[in-house]
C-alpha positions in Angstrom: 198.5 10.2 130.1 197.4 7.6 132.7 196.0 5.6 129.7 199.5 4.8 128.5 201.0 4.4 132.0 202.5 1.1 133.0 202.1 2.0 136.7 199.9 -0.2 138.9 198.1 0.3 142.2 201.2 -1.1 144.0 203.3 1.6 142.5 201.2 4.6 143.6 199.3 3.4 146.7 199.7 4.6 150.2 200.9 1.7 152.2 200.6 3.1 155.7 196.8 3.3 155.7 194.9 4.8 158.6 192.0 2.5 159.5 189.1 2.4 162.0 186.8 -0.2 163.4 183.0 -0.3 163.0 182.6 0.7 166.7 184.9 3.7 166.4 183.2 7.0 167.3 182.5 9.5 164.5 184.1 12.3 166.5 187.4 10.3 166.6 187.2 9.8 162.8 186.6 13.5 162.3 189.7 14.3 164.4 191.8 11.7 162.5 190.8 13.0 159.1 191.6 16.5 160.1 194.9 15.7 161.7 196.1 13.5 158.9 194.7 15.7 156.1 192.9 12.8 154.5 189.3 12.5 153.3 188.3 9.0 154.1 189.4 5.8 155.9 188.7 2.1 155.4 186.8 0.3 158.2 188.2 -3.0 159.2 186.6 -5.8 161.2 188.6 -7.2 164.1 189.7 -10.0 161.7 191.2 -7.5 159.4 188.6 -7.9 156.7 187.3 -4.8 155.0 183.9 -3.9 156.4 183.4 -0.5 154.6 184.7 3.0 154.2 183.8 6.2 156.0 184.5 9.6 154.3 184.2 13.3 155.0 180.9 13.3 153.1 179.5 10.7 155.5 180.5 12.8 158.5 178.9 15.9 156.9 175.6 13.9 156.5 175.8 12.6 160.0 173.6 14.7 162.4 173.0 14.4 166.2 169.3 14.8 165.6 169.0 11.2 164.4 169.6 10.0 168.0 167.0 12.3 169.3 164.5 11.1 166.6 165.2 7.5 167.6 164.7 8.3 171.3 161.4 10.1 170.4 160.1 7.0 168.5 161.1 4.8 171.4 159.1 7.0 173.8 156.1 6.8 171.4 156.3 3.0 171.1 156.7 2.6 174.9 153.8 5.0 175.7 152.7 4.4 179.3 156.1 2.9 180.2 159.1 4.7 181.6 162.2 4.1 179.6 165.4 3.8 181.6 167.5 7.0 181.0 170.7 4.9 180.7 169.0 2.9 177.9 168.2 6.2 176.0 171.8 7.3 176.5 173.0 4.0 175.0 170.7 4.5 172.0 172.1 8.0 171.5 175.8 6.9 171.9 175.3 4.0 169.4 174.2 6.5 166.7 177.6 8.1 166.8 179.5 5.0 165.6 181.2 4.4 162.2 179.0 1.4 161.5 175.9 3.6 161.2 177.3 5.9 158.5 180.0 3.8 156.6 179.5 2.6 153.1 179.6 -1.2 152.9 179.7 -1.6 149.2 183.2 -0.6 148.5 185.0 -0.6 145.2 188.4 -2.3 145.6 191.4 -3.1 143.4 194.3 -5.6 143.5 197.9 -4.4 143.7 198.5 -5.2 140.0 195.5 -3.2 138.8 196.8 -0.6 136.2 196.4 3.1 137.2 194.4 3.7 134.0 191.8 1.2 135.3 191.7 2.8 138.7 191.2 6.2 137.1 188.3 4.8 135.0 186.7 3.2 138.1 187.0 6.5 140.1 185.4 8.4 137.3 182.6 5.9 136.6 181.7 5.3 140.3 182.3 9.0 141.4 184.6 7.9 144.1 187.8 9.5 145.5 189.7 6.5 146.8 189.9 2.7 146.4 191.3 0.3 148.9 193.9 -2.2 147.6 193.3 -5.8 148.7 195.6 -8.8 148.4 193.9 -12.1 149.4 191.1 -10.2 151.0 193.4 -8.1 153.3 194.1 -4.4 153.0 197.6 -3.6 151.7 197.1 0.0 150.6 194.8 2.7 149.3 194.9 4.7 146.1 193.4 8.2 146.4 192.8 10.6 143.5 195.8 12.6 144.8 198.0 9.5 144.2 196.9 9.5 140.6 197.6 13.2 140.3 201.2 12.6 141.7 201.7 9.8 139.1 200.7 12.2 136.4 203.0 14.9 137.7 205.9 12.4 137.8 205.3 11.4 134.3 
C-alpha cells in the first residue's frame, strides 16, 4: 500500500525531534528514550549538523566494563608509573558519552522523499528510523511507527 502512496517524509515525519549532543551521557539518553517512549535519537553537533544517531541497541551494547578495560591497559602501558586517579576517573567518564557508541553513517532523507522509498530504505538497510534533512539541517524524523500510521490512515 505504501508503494502507491503519494505521501512524503514531510507528511508523516515527527517534527518535534528529541536530539542529543555527542558529549551527552548515555544514562541521560537512556532516561530520555524511556520517558519519551522512543527507540533512538539523532545526535547533533553544536552547529546543528547531524553527527550521528544513538539507539536502544547501542545502549544495550554499551557496557561499563569497557572503561575498566581501558584503565587496565593504561596501567599496563604506564607500568612503573603512578597514574593520577582523577585521570583514570576522567577516562571512565568519557566512556559513558554518546560519541563513543553513536552511529556516524546515518541514512537520511529529504522532506520530499516518498514514503515508499523510505520503506524500501528501512527494509534494505535494516533500520528503524531516518532523519529528515533540509539544507543539511534536521527538520524531522520518520520512524517505522510513522509508516505504520500512514498505512492505517490509508
